[in-house]
N, C-alpha and C positions, 0 to 999 in steps of 0.2 A: 504494500500500500504506500501511498504518498502522503507526506505531511500536509495538513490543511494549510490554507492561506494564512498570512500574517494577521489578517483581520479576525479570523476565527480563533487563532491561537491567543491573541491578545484578549478577545472576548471571554475565552475560557479562563485565562489568568485573572481577569477582572473579578471573578467570583471569589478568588483569594483576597483580592483588594477589598471586596465587600464584607466578607464574613470574618476576616482576621482581626477586625477591630473588636469583635467579641472576645477573641482569645487573648488579646493584649490588654484591652481596657477593662474588661469585666473580670476574667479569671486570673490575669497576671498582675494587674496593678491596682486599679481603683477599688474594685469590689472587695478583695481580701482586706485592704486597709479599712474600708468603710464598715465591713462586717465586724471586724474586731472592735471598732469604735462603738458601733451600735449595740453590740452584745457585751460591752463592759470594758473596752480598752484592750491594751496589749500586755497586761501584767501576766506573768507566768502563772499557769494553773487557774486562770479565771474561769468560773463556772457560769453556764447559762442554762435556764430551765426550759425544756421543750419536750412535749409528748410525755409528760409525767415523770421525767427524770432529769438529773443535772448532767450536763456535758461540759467538757473543756471546750471553750468556744472555737478554737482552731480545729479540734477534732470533729465538732459538729459540722464545720465547713467541709472537712474531708469526707465525712459520711454522706453529706448531701450530694456531693459530686459523685461519689461511688454509687449511690442509688440511682441517680439520673443516668449514668453510663450503663448500669445494669439493665435498666428499662429499655434503653435504646438498643443495646446489644441483642436483647431477646426479640426485639421487633425487626431487626435487620433482615433475617432470613425470609420473613413473610413479605416485607416490602420489596426487597430486591427481586424476589421470585416473580412478583406481579409486574415489576418494572421490566424485567427481561422478557417476560411472556408477551406483554402488550406493547413493548417498545416505547414506554412513556417515562423514562428516567427524569426528564425535565419537569414533569408535573410533580413528582415526588420531591425534587429539589425545591420547587416553589413552596410546597406544603411546609417543609421543614424550615425553609427560610422565613416564611411568615410566622411560624411558631416561635422561632428563635428571636426574631425582631420584636414580636409582641412581648416575649418574656423580658427582653432587655428594657423595653420601654416601661413595662410594669414595675421595674425596680425603682422607678421614680417615686413610687408610693411606699417604699420600704423605709420604715423608721423603727425606733425601739419598741413601739407598741404594736407593730404589725410584723412580727417575726415570722409568723406562718405564711403571710403573703409574700414576704421577701424570699423565703426558702422555696416556695412554689414557683415564683417568677424565675428564680435562679435555675431551678431544675428545668423549666420550660426552655430557657435560653440555651442551657447546655445540651438538651435533647435536640433542639432545633439545629444547633451547630454541628454536632456529630452526625445527626441524621442526614443532613444535606451532603456531607462530605463523601459518603459512599457512592452517591450518584455522580458527584463532581469527579471523583477519582476514576469512575468507570468510563468517563469520556476520554481519558488520556490515551488508551490504545486505539480509540476510534478516530482521533484527530492527529496523532503523531506516529510516524514510522518508528520501529524499534531503535534505530540508530539516533533518533532525535528525542527520545523520551526523557533522557537525563536532562537535556537542555530545556525542554518544554516544562518538565516538572519543576526545575529550578526557577524558571521564569515565573511560574505560579507563586511559589514561595516568596520570591523577590517582590512581586507586586503586592503580596499580602503584607510584607514587612513595611514597605513604603507607605501603603495606605494606612496601616495601623499606627505608624509613627505620626502621621499627620493628625489623625484623630486623637492620639495621645497628647500631642502638643496643644490641641484645642482644649482638651480637658484640663491640662496643666495650667493653661492661661486662665481658665475660669476659676480654678481653685486659688491661684495666686492673687487674682484681681478682685474677687468677690469676698466680702467680709465673712459670709457664712459658708465655710468650706463644705459642710454637709449638703447645703442647698446646691452648691456648684457641682458637687459630685453626682447628685441625683439628676441634674440637668444633663450631665455628661452621659448618664445611662440612657436618657431619652434620645440624645443625639446619636448614640451608637445604634439604637434600633432603627432610626431613620436612615442613617448611612448604609447600614446593612441592606435594608429593604430597597433603597433607591438604586445603589450601584449594581445590585444583583440583576436588575432588569436588563442591563447590557448583555449579560450572559444569556439570559432567557430569550432575548430577541435575536442574537446573532449566532449562537452555537447550534448547528443543525442536529436534529434527532434522526437516527437511522430508523426508518420505518420498517416495521415487521408486521406480518399478518397477526391479527388478534387471535389469541387462543384462550378459550374459556376453560378454566380448570375448576375442580371441585372445591374442597376445603382448602382455603388459602393458607391456614396455619400449617396443615399437614404437608401441603405442597411446598411451602417455604422451607421447612426443615428437611424435606426430602432433597431440596436443592443443596442445602448445606452438606447433607450426608453425601450427595453425589460429588460435590467438590472435594470433600474430605477423602473419599475413596480414590479420586483421581490424584490428589496430592500425595497419598500414600505410595503411589506408583512412580512418583517423581522424586528420586532420592535427594537431589540438591535442593529443590524447592521445599521439601519436607523438613530438612535440617535448617534451612534458612528461616522458615516460619517458627520453628522452636526457639531459635536464637532471638528472632524478632519479638516473640512474646515476652521473653524474660528481660531483654534490654529495654523494651518499651515500658515495662513496669517501672524501671528506674528513670528513664528519660522523661516520660510524661509526668511522673510524680514530682520530679525536681522542678519542672516548668510550672506545675500547678501550685507548688508549695513554696517557691522561692521568695515571694513577697511576704508570706507569713513568717518565714524564717528571718528575713531582714527586719521585720517589724517587731516580732515577738521575742526572738532570741537575742538579736543584736541591738534592738531598740533604736533603730535609725529613724530620723524624722521622715514624715510622709513625703515632703517635697523632694528629698534626696532619693527616696525609693523610686518615685515617679521618673525622675531624671535618669536614674540608673537603668530602668527598664527601657527607656528610649535608646540609650547607648547600646543595650543588648540587641535591640532590633536592628540598629544600624550595622553592628558587627555581624549579625546573622545574615544580612544581605550578602556581605563579602564571603561569609562562610559557605553559604549555599552555592554561590558561583564557583568558589575555589574547589569545593569537593566534586562538583560536576565535571570540572576539568581534570582533577586528579584521578577520578575514577576511570576516565577515558584512557589514561596511561597505565594505571596499576591494576585496574579491575575493581568492580564494585565491592566484592567480599573483602578484599585486602584493606580497602579504605575503611569499610565499616568496622572491621576488627580494630584498626588503629584508633578510630573515633571512640569505640567502646572503652578501650584502655584509658583514653583521655577522660572519659566520664568517670571512671573509677577513681582517678587521681583527683578529680573535682570533688567527689563525695568525701574522700579522706581529708582533703584540705578544708572542706566546710565543717567537718566534725572538729578538727583542731581549732578552727576559727571560733566555733561556739565555745570551746573550752577556754580560749583566751578571753572571750567576752565575759564568761563566768568569773574569771579572775580579776575583772575590772579594767582590762585593757581596752583601748580604743581600737575597734576592729573595722572602722568605716572603710579604710582603704583596702583592707583584706576583702571586704565584701565587694568592692568595686572590681578587684582583680578576679574574684570568683565569677562575678556577673559577666565580665568580658570573656572569660573562658567558656562559660555556658553559651553566650551568644555566638562564639566562634563555631561551635559544633551543633547548636540547637537546630538551626534550619537545615544544615547539611545532612544530618542523620535522618531527618524526616523525609526530605526530598529524595535522598539516595535510597532509602528503604522502599519508598513507593515505586521508584523507577526500577529497582532491582527485582521487586516482585513482578512488575509488569513484564520484565524481560524473561524471567524464569517460568512464568505461567504458560501453559500450552496455548496454541493458536485456537481461539474459540470466539463464538459470537456472544456467548453468555458472559460478557465482561462484568456486568453488574453483580452476578452471582459470585464470580471469583473475587471481585473487590469487596463484596459483602463478607466473604470469608476472611479476607485480609483485615477489614475493619472490625469484624466480629472478634478476631484474635486480638487486635490492638485495644479495643474497648474493654474486653475481659481483663487484659493486662492492666488497664487503668483502674478497673474496679478493684482488683486484688492489690495493686500497688498503692493507691491512695487510701484504701481502707486500712491496710497494714500500717501505713505511715501514721494515720490518725490513731489507730488502736495502740501502737507501740508508745506513742507520746502519752496517751491517756493512762496506760498501765505503768510506764516508767516515770512519768511526770516530767520528761524532758525531750524536746524535739530533736536534740542532737543525736539521740539513740535511734530515732527513726531514720535520720540521714545515713548513719553508719550501716543500717540494715540494707540500704539500697545497693551497697557494694556487692552483696551476695547475688542479687538479681543480675547485675552486670557481668559478674564472673560466669554465671551459668549461660548467659547469652553469648559471651565470648567463646565458650567451649563449643556451642552448637554452630556458630559461624565458622570456626576453624574446621569443624567436622564437615560442613557444607563445602568449604574450599577444597579440602582434601578429596572429597568425593567428586567434585567438579573436575579436578585435575586428573583423577583416575579415569573418569569417563572420557575425557579428552584424549587420553593415551590409549583408549580402547580396552581398558580393563573391565 
């Protein structure tokens, strides 16, 4: 196949521009800070009452995300089966985009006396974001030839980082210039919903849908999980892809948890001011643009699996460094610049590992028209990894009383992921040698 026109590629990448503002502004920066403030501030071990029991506020945040991701992971097989059967991926992208944008906008009404509403809106936003991504990712092999998929995938992430930084700066300007920072933050939530909904229309209008004959099936739930089972059975017959997905599951537990909990760590453990945290996240996004571009070029020379292994080792070093930074903070040392260094390191590999993982999977999966089902399996794997990763992170903090122990536990996930990536690389070389 031939790669689509530049107009179509850019329109596809604009969906990253549209929805990445949720990932940066809501889950990475403003909302974690706002959530800690609304639920009692950032003091260690602060409790918040919800659903009849007391939670550590940051752990409640982690549990909320975990439940949202679990819901959407269980819905994936059904939704993508219908999308592949009827050829209407774009309609499902619209549905989840509208759900996510509405959830973001509803966070405007989240205050200390509306905790239930805030958690519900946060869950809707998270479900809308992750729900739309499986259909967005499924368009990649339909618009880009295999040799161009690393480049096109990196373009999407780069667009996302640029767009999210712009929205981040708008929110930062509101917080700095308005007297009531809480009011400014809530306005930012409203603007994120409008941004997401508005720019997504470019993708909906310009990216073509491959038309397929409509096929009516029986029980959508049964058929959906039959699709997952079918993909699972196919993956079992593909030794390199099978090993890659095992590694992907474990290192995603670490990567996604770090990205979702980084601001909580900076605010609660290192006790950095909100404005410095916001600026730091902007720097992370700018560095991530270069990281995604650099890794796409590096993978063309060294191979995807080799680069992924090197990046996972780098993530292990980041987690160990974060643990010792937390220890220094407990001893009363100023760890502000340590956090900046950690943040820059995260930014360097954050976008690259996501972009390269997506394109590696696209290259390793078999030639098929059921791209949505295969990417549903990919996203199902990733979202289950997030469910386990973020739940373990919150649970370990709640049990041990210190978030630094949660950070150290992530090293284990990365080590297991590294083992399976190495296994995939060895198997790939043996197959290439005819063994």
